[in-house]
N, CA, C and O of each residue as an XYZ file, in Angstrom:
412
protein
N       1.063     -1.337      0.040
C      -0.050     -0.014     -0.015
C       0.539      1.552      0.103
O      -0.027      2.566     -0.306
N       2.114      1.440      0.922
C       2.459      2.345      0.697
C       3.323      2.652     -0.414
O       3.626      3.823     -0.644
N       3.830      1.512     -1.264
C       4.695      1.809     -2.269
C       3.759      1.952     -3.551
O       4.179      2.282     -4.660
N       2.322      1.633     -3.220
C       1.259      2.457     -3.999
C       1.298      3.611     -4.286
O       1.391      4.094     -5.414
N       1.210      4.300     -2.988
C       0.810      5.551     -2.682
C       1.948      6.396     -3.340
O       1.844      7.419     -4.017
N       3.229      5.596     -2.909
C       4.424      6.555     -3.554
C       4.502      6.558     -5.209
O       4.739      7.579     -5.856
N       4.329      5.609     -5.632
C       4.065      5.572     -7.336
C       3.030      6.425     -7.659
O       2.969      6.822     -8.822
N       2.066      6.845     -6.722
C       1.079      7.795     -7.039
C       1.578      9.134     -6.778
O       1.504     10.133     -7.493
N       1.987      9.017     -5.877
C       2.599     11.023     -5.487
C       3.643     11.106     -6.713
O       4.051     12.214     -7.060
N       4.126      9.798     -7.445
C       5.399     10.402     -8.818
C       4.766     11.196     -9.607
O       5.355     12.211     -9.979
N       3.201     10.896    -10.131
C       2.875     11.707    -10.760
C       2.934     13.400    -10.851
O       2.964     14.035     -9.797
N       2.944     13.883    -11.746
C       2.958     15.241    -12.073
C       1.854     16.479    -12.252
O       1.933     17.695    -12.430
N       0.868     15.582    -12.121
C      -0.225     16.227    -11.872
C      -0.999     16.836    -11.064
O      -1.992     16.212    -10.691
N      -0.770     18.305    -10.522
C      -1.033     19.216     -9.336
C      -2.071     18.769     -8.732
O      -2.053     18.499     -7.531
N      -3.151     18.625     -9.512
C      -4.685     18.509     -9.416
C      -5.002     17.121     -8.634
O      -5.934     16.948     -7.849
N      -4.066     16.213     -9.005
C      -4.479     14.886     -8.557
C      -3.483     14.552     -7.315
O      -3.754     13.618     -6.559
N      -2.371     15.316     -7.141
C      -1.854     15.711     -5.822
C      -2.869     16.549     -4.534
O      -3.130     16.245     -3.370
N      -3.169     17.465     -5.221
C      -4.373     17.996     -4.340
C      -5.130     17.189     -3.676
O      -5.224     17.100     -2.452
N      -5.995     16.248     -4.950
C      -6.890     15.124     -4.324
C      -6.254     14.292     -3.288
O      -6.782     14.103     -2.192
N      -5.068     13.775     -3.652
C      -4.414     12.601     -2.745
C      -4.246     13.257     -1.486
O      -4.449     12.541     -0.506
N      -3.912     14.497     -1.266
C      -3.708     15.183     -0.157
C      -4.888     15.317      0.701
O      -4.827     15.046      1.900
N      -6.206     15.819      0.003
C      -7.405     15.555      0.708
C      -7.703     14.361      0.982
O      -8.298     14.241      2.053
N      -7.526     13.487      0.453
C      -8.360     12.464      0.414
C      -7.546     11.908      1.804
O      -8.205     11.492      2.756
N      -6.055     11.937      1.838
C      -5.328     11.420      3.269
C      -6.048     12.292      4.316
O      -6.290     11.697      5.366
N      -6.432     13.551      4.252
C      -7.089     14.576      5.220
C      -8.265     13.511      5.844
O      -8.394     13.168      7.019
N      -9.065     13.109      4.684
C     -10.144     12.479      5.389
C      -9.964     10.963      5.865
O     -10.944     10.331      6.262
N      -8.678     10.391      5.815
C      -8.517      9.095      6.151
C      -8.719      7.899      4.969
O      -8.770      6.670      5.002
N      -8.797      8.821      4.016
C      -9.012      7.469      3.356
C      -8.250      7.041      2.027
O      -7.801      7.812      1.179
N      -8.211      6.006      2.022
C      -7.059      5.332      0.742
C      -7.073      5.528     -0.495
O      -8.020      4.944     -1.022
N      -6.360      6.165     -1.284
C      -6.218      6.301     -2.253
C      -6.325      5.253     -3.481
O      -5.776      4.257     -3.010
N      -6.674      4.974     -4.610
C      -7.001      4.058     -5.405
C      -5.941      3.891     -6.590
O      -5.727      2.783     -7.082
N      -5.404      4.843     -6.946
C      -4.355      5.143     -7.870
C      -5.378      5.469     -9.159
O      -4.881      4.866    -10.110
N      -6.424      6.067     -9.543
C      -7.198      6.038    -10.620
C      -7.598      7.601    -10.171
O      -8.048      7.728     -9.032
N      -7.490      8.533    -10.819
C      -7.587     10.121    -10.679
C      -8.920     10.320    -10.857
O      -9.199     11.058     -9.912
N     -10.035     10.106    -11.542
C     -11.147      9.941    -11.503
C     -12.105      9.363    -10.727
O     -13.242      9.828    -10.639
N     -11.637      8.122    -10.006
C     -12.065      7.396     -8.628
C     -11.762      8.254     -7.785
O     -12.678      8.891     -7.264
N     -10.477      8.498     -7.436
C     -10.216      9.189     -6.416
C     -10.864     10.707     -5.887
O     -10.915     11.172     -4.748
N     -11.288     11.219     -7.069
C     -11.784     12.275     -7.196
C     -13.322     12.400     -6.955
O     -13.813     13.515     -6.782
N     -13.994     11.407     -6.944
C     -15.117     10.811     -6.889
C     -15.243     10.541     -5.267
O     -16.072     11.068     -4.526
N     -14.298      9.665     -4.920
C     -14.352      9.512     -3.333
C     -14.279     10.767     -2.494
O     -15.021     11.110     -1.574
N     -13.201     11.392     -3.018
C     -13.285     12.988     -2.214
C     -14.506     13.870     -2.267
O     -14.789     14.537     -1.272
N     -15.215     13.923     -3.303
C     -16.625     14.586     -3.594
C     -17.405     14.299     -2.935
O     -18.073     15.171     -2.379
N     -17.717     12.550     -2.656
C     -18.806     12.118     -1.711
C     -17.950     12.403     -0.544
O     -18.713     13.061      0.164
N     -16.858     12.311      0.074
C     -16.401     12.575      1.559
C     -16.835     14.098      1.776
O     -17.581     14.428      2.697
N     -16.263     15.066      0.774
C     -16.665     16.336      1.318
C     -18.186     16.426      1.265
O     -18.536     17.412      1.914
N     -19.357     15.693      0.675
C     -20.557     15.969      0.873
C     -21.059     15.565      2.038
O     -22.014     16.080      2.619
N     -20.267     14.415      2.479
C     -20.890     13.338      3.707
C     -20.378     14.740      4.933
O     -21.238     15.157      5.709
N     -19.386     15.154      4.954
C     -19.057     16.334      5.715
C     -19.667     17.451      5.838
O     -19.412     18.247      6.741
N     -20.407     17.606      5.080
C     -21.659     19.142      4.789
C     -22.595     18.747      5.149
O     -23.200     19.447      5.962
N     -23.269     17.275      4.687
C     -24.635     16.708      5.472
C     -23.864     16.313      7.010
O     -24.697     15.716      7.693
N     -23.073     16.402      7.455
C     -22.476     15.953      8.494
C     -22.800     17.603      9.541
O     -23.396     17.706     10.614
N     -22.337     18.361      8.948
C     -22.599     20.179      9.793
C     -23.537     20.102      9.469
O     -24.240     20.088     10.480
N     -24.241     20.017      8.461
C     -25.657     20.392      8.590
C     -26.651     19.920      9.439
O     -27.501     20.597     10.017
N     -26.509     18.848      9.473
C     -27.035     18.003     10.338
C     -27.043     18.297     11.898
O     -27.834     17.851     12.729
N     -25.874     19.233     12.111
C     -25.372     19.545     13.544
C     -26.020     20.572     14.002
O     -26.588     20.753     15.079
N     -25.789     21.677     12.459
C     -26.439     22.691     13.075
C     -28.011     22.790     13.112
O     -28.524     23.664     13.810
N     -28.810     21.899     12.364
C     -30.292     21.736     12.506
C     -30.523     21.495     13.915
O     -31.445     22.034     14.527
N     -29.769     20.763     14.392
C     -30.118     19.873     15.989
C     -29.554     21.029     16.933
O     -29.832     20.883     18.124
N     -28.844     22.099     16.608
C     -28.118     23.253     17.441
C     -29.761     24.081     17.312
O     -30.420     24.243     18.339
N     -30.153     24.432     16.302
C     -30.838     25.278     16.109
C     -32.125     24.594     16.685
O     -32.824     25.277     17.433
N     -32.439     23.518     16.451
C     -33.905     22.698     17.303
C     -33.576     23.343     18.808
O     -34.048     24.373     19.287
N     -32.638     22.434     19.391
C     -32.128     22.711     21.047
C     -32.351     24.319     21.358
O     -32.912     24.656     22.401
N     -31.947     25.163     20.530
C     -32.422     26.476     20.996
C     -33.745     26.865     21.131
O     -34.286     27.405     22.096
N     -34.343     26.441     19.756
C     -35.910     26.946     19.777
C     -36.775     26.347     20.893
O     -37.815     26.936     21.191
N     -36.398     25.128     21.587
C     -36.949     24.586     22.780
C     -36.742     25.304     23.697
O     -37.701     25.274     24.469
N     -35.975     25.943     24.016
C     -35.029     26.682     25.068
C     -35.874     28.091     24.974
O     -36.066     28.556     26.098
N     -36.305     28.711     24.142
C     -36.624     30.298     23.568
C     -38.034     29.994     24.415
O     -38.152     30.623     25.466
N     -39.148     29.051     24.031
C     -40.738     28.797     23.978
C     -40.739     29.353     25.810
O     -41.559     30.133     26.294
N     -39.699     28.753     26.478
C     -39.918     28.724     27.756
C     -39.304     30.174     28.357
O     -39.720     30.802     29.330
N     -38.186     30.500     27.468
C     -38.164     32.065     28.034
C     -39.118     32.917     27.386
O     -39.259     34.032     27.886
N     -39.662     32.686     26.586
C     -40.838     33.631     25.963
C     -42.006     33.563     26.744
O     -42.718     34.564     26.818
N     -42.377     32.292     27.474
C     -43.166     32.092     28.236
C     -43.011     32.835     29.605
O     -44.046     33.218     30.151
N     -41.970     33.038     30.121
C     -41.458     33.492     31.354
C     -41.733     35.164     31.039
O     -42.332     35.929     31.796
N     -41.147     35.499     29.759
C     -41.390     37.100     29.420
C     -42.828     37.641     29.448
O     -43.213     38.789     29.665
N     -43.565     36.461     29.157
C     -45.099     36.649     28.771
C     -45.677     36.979     30.270
O     -46.454     37.917     30.444
N     -45.234     36.129     31.342
C     -46.268     36.101     32.463
C     -45.465     37.254     33.433
O     -46.051     37.686     34.425
N     -43.945     37.779     33.055
C     -43.941     38.862     33.459
C     -44.189     40.173     32.891
O     -43.801     41.218     33.414
N     -44.785     40.102     31.911
C     -45.530     41.092     31.301
C     -46.994     41.127     31.651
O     -47.615     42.158     31.907
N     -47.345     40.261     31.644
C     -49.099     39.871     32.323
C     -49.196     40.474     33.444
O     -50.137     41.209     33.742
N     -47.718     40.080     34.545
C     -47.992     40.687     36.058
C     -47.623     42.232     35.933
O     -48.228     42.959     36.721
N     -46.788     42.803     35.127
C     -46.756     44.088     35.162
C     -48.361     44.643     35.005
O     -48.868     45.430     35.805
N     -49.005     44.119     33.905
C     -50.140     44.838     33.408
C     -51.267     44.413     34.420
O     -52.345     44.763     33.939
N     -51.392     43.954     35.320
C     -52.100     43.534     36.525
C     -51.720     44.543     37.293
O     -52.571     45.407     37.506
N     -50.370     44.704     37.903
C     -49.926     45.452     38.937
C     -50.047     47.043     38.746
O     -50.115     47.947     39.578
N     -50.049     47.048     37.232
C     -50.218     48.545     36.704
C     -52.118     48.928     36.760
O     -52.443     50.093     36.990
N     -53.399     47.681     36.497
C     -54.538     47.953     36.565
C     -54.718     47.857     38.140
O     -55.557     48.597     38.653
N     -54.045     47.064     38.873
C     -54.032     47.327     40.948
C     -54.051     49.066     41.081
O     -54.994     49.705     41.548
N     -53.061     49.517     40.672
C     -52.301     50.696     40.778
C     -53.460     51.327     40.125
O     -53.852     52.220     40.875
N     -54.279     51.252     38.920
C     -55.345     52.183     38.604
C     -56.379     52.295     39.735
O     -56.853     53.222     40.391
N     -56.565     50.641     39.676
C     -57.832     50.619     40.713
C     -57.738     50.991     42.275
O     -58.762     51.239     42.912
N     -56.455     51.018     42.863
C     -56.481     51.905     44.041
C     -56.472     53.471     43.634
O     -56.911     54.157     44.558
N     -56.165     54.073     42.720
C     -56.337     55.165     42.689
C     -57.760     55.747     42.200
O     -58.124     56.878     42.522
N     -58.584     54.833     41.347
C     -60.184     55.084     41.261
C     -60.815     54.873     42.821
O     -61.544     55.765     43.254
N     -60.567     53.838     43.554
C     -60.875     54.070     44.827
C     -60.506     55.411     45.330
O     -61.386     56.266     45.428
N     -59.535     55.619     45.589
C     -59.467     57.076     46.532
C     -60.084     57.731     45.743
O     -61.088     58.258     46.221
N     -59.859     57.950     44.529
C     -61.345     59.396     43.927
C     -62.336     58.878     44.394
O     -63.124     59.810     44.557
N     -62.930     57.700     44.810
C     -64.081     57.163     44.811
C     -64.543     57.628     46.365
O     -65.717     57.706     46.726
N     -63.729     57.831     46.948
C     -63.835     58.037     48.353
C     -63.615     59.645     48.634
O     -64.296     60.231     49.476
N     -62.391     60.442     47.687
C     -62.832     61.694     47.821
C     -64.133     62.110     47.388
O     -64.665     62.832     48.232
N     -64.813     61.914     46.397
C     -65.903     62.592     45.639
C     -67.249     61.873     46.261
O     -68.350     62.386     46.061
N     -67.144     60.973     46.827
C     -68.758     60.377     47.314
C     -68.502     60.317     49.105
O     -69.506     60.115     49.788
N     -67.346     60.471     49.709
C     -67.236     60.748     50.856
C     -67.048     59.456     51.707
O     -67.208     59.384     52.926
N     -66.655     58.375     50.810
C     -67.098     56.964     51.654
C     -65.594     56.839     52.615
O     -65.449     55.916     53.416
């Protein structure tokens, strides 16, 4: 196998040299045929892109699962603030009623 790789490396085609280097980065053994190796490399890159996209989608789903809980808390806080405002208004109204009606 190592001798076959050294024979492949003796080619003077720079594109094929790049393909071989990238295949080795992915941990894929070259076949010795440029077109086959190019196909392997494209497939490996496509799989890598798919894995990255899947991971990003999972991260987005996890973020979305957290956001509704935070959104509910924010909604509850705003409802609480509205209730407190209406209570203040009710207190003011009751004080005015006491003043006007002498209660």
